[in-house]
C-alpha positions as CSV (number, residue, x, y, z in Angstrom):
1,X,-18.0,-4.3,-4.5
2,X,-15.7,-2.4,-2.2
3,X,-12.4,-4.0,-1.3
4,X,-10.1,-2.8,1.4
5,X,-6.5,-4.0,1.9
6,X,-4.3,-3.1,4.9
7,X,-0.6,-4.1,4.5
8,X,2.2,-3.5,7.0
9,X,5.6,-2.9,5.5
10,X,9.1,-2.5,6.8
11,X,11.5,0.0,5.2
12,X,14.9,-1.3,6.3
13,X,17.1,1.5,5.0
14,X,15.1,4.5,6.3
15,X,17.2,6.4,8.9
16,X,14.7,9.2,9.4
17,X,11.0,10.0,9.0
18,X,12.0,12.2,6.0
19,X,13.6,9.2,4.2
20,X,10.6,7.0,5.1
21,X,8.2,9.6,3.7
22,X,10.2,10.0,0.5
23,X,9.9,6.2,-0.2
24,X,6.2,6.2,0.7
25,X,5.4,9.2,-1.4
26,X,7.0,7.6,-4.5
27,X,5.1,4.3,-3.9
28,X,1.8,5.9,-3.2
29,X,2.1,8.3,-6.2
30,X,2.8,5.4,-8.5
31,X,-0.1,3.4,-7.1
32,X,-2.6,6.2,-7.7
33,X,-1.3,6.9,-11.2
34,X,-1.3,3.3,-12.4
35,X,-4.4,1.8,-10.7
36,X,-7.9,2.9,-9.9
37,X,-7.5,2.8,-6.1
38,X,-7.2,5.2,-3.1
39,X,-4.2,4.7,-0.9
40,X,-3.0,6.2,2.4
41,X,-0.7,5.6,5.3
42,X,-3.0,4.5,8.1
43,X,-0.6,3.6,11.0
44,X,2.9,4.0,12.3
45,X,3.3,7.6,10.9
46,X,5.9,8.5,13.5
47,X,8.0,5.3,13.2
48,X,11.1,5.3,10.9
49,X,11.1,1.8,9.5
50,X,7.5,0.7,9.7
51,X,4.3,1.7,8.0
52,X,0.8,0.4,7.4
53,X,-0.8,1.3,4.0
54,X,-4.6,1.1,3.4
55,X,-5.9,0.7,-0.1
56,X,-9.5,0.8,-1.3
57,X,-10.9,-0.1,-4.7
58,X,-14.6,0.0,-5.8
59,X,-15.9,-1.8,-8.9
60,X,-19.1,-3.6,-10.0
61,X,-17.9,-7.1,-9.0
62,X,-15.6,-8.8,-6.5
63,X,-13.3,-10.4,-9.1
64,X,-12.4,-7.0,-10.7
65,X,-11.9,-5.4,-7.3
66,X,-9.6,-8.2,-6.2
67,X,-7.6,-8.2,-9.4
68,X,-7.0,-4.4,-9.1
69,X,-5.9,-4.8,-5.5
70,X,-3.6,-7.8,-6.2
71,X,-2.0,-5.8,-9.0
72,X,-1.4,-2.9,-6.5
73,X,0.2,-5.3,-4.0
74,X,2.4,-6.7,-6.8
75,X,3.6,-3.2,-7.5
76,X,4.4,-2.6,-3.8
77,X,6.4,-5.9,-3.8
78,X,8.4,-4.7,-6.8
79,X,10.0,-1.9,-4.8
80,X,13.3,-3.1,-3.2
81,X,13.2,-0.4,-0.5
82,X,10.5,-2.1,1.5
83,X,9.2,-5.5,2.5
84,X,5.5,-6.2,2.8
85,X,4.6,-8.3,5.8
86,X,1.1,-8.7,7.2
87,X,-1.7,-8.2,4.6
88,X,-5.4,-8.3,5.3
89,X,-8.4,-8.1,3.0
90,X,-11.9,-6.9,3.8
91,X,-15.0,-6.9,1.6
92,X,-18.0,-4.7,1.8
């Protein structure tokens, strides 16, 4: 089962693209190290305080895939630098 999550986030304290990318790099590195997922910034690359992350997990069943993606979302929520807003799931 392939699960895809797109989540929009707001980074309130970012005053430049450099600050935004520093926050995103730290979060994406931690996600890749801790969970069996792929993650990338998929929208709003040139906006200071907004981003959209895409995450994909592939496992043998939907429950395992969903659990892995929910854990990744919980990790994103644990970072005080950003707020997750709109989140959508897709299954293939």
